[in-house]
Steps between C-alpha positions, in 0.01 A plus 500: 500500500348672805200611294338159566521560876359849449217359287416253776486785752275700264267197481493486880411871525240470223340204680476696824349802324255288299376335818484830687286658228292191419635457147439162342720591203783752462503663157774761544815538706680834510865506603738793543859400427779734603779571254757395761309199639706245302175354361494423128138576398497255209634218719248584771211496249615159376529366856159641594334331205630164623438558872148642456383209281230302677450767768224756559714735287556268206501707180491832686619802305827639634550874522871555561588860580863610499594737784807716437759537771498815714754616755510763774829658595575467871702821492280752317163313486490522118289233327614372163453211256836372374554200272728344763433507874867567568513835323583802715245771572482737203434795734790464746716216363479286815477121497292270721143601420191327638297289255137619508364307198605227262619219730168322552260269326145558626169328430290812449176356368306174502173510305245239416152371549 
């Protein structure tokens, strides 16, 4: 379950941001999770609960935002949002588009006091 490793990395980032902004307690963590990132949000939330316990972010509210996948066709520059990243461009039918959204997991917000 790679979500535990991801949760540990989130804790590391949260710790850096808390120190940088002088937060003694983190009350909210916002994460953007791409549809194609291979992260299971429920498993990540479970792992975060365990990893954050006893830290500056213990009990922090998690705001998990799902980011749909988006592609750009390398042939005709069309942007589209298919269910599967391997679908051809609906405008020209070509394969091999560039992924422009949906592959990442990003810590987008760390809030606290």
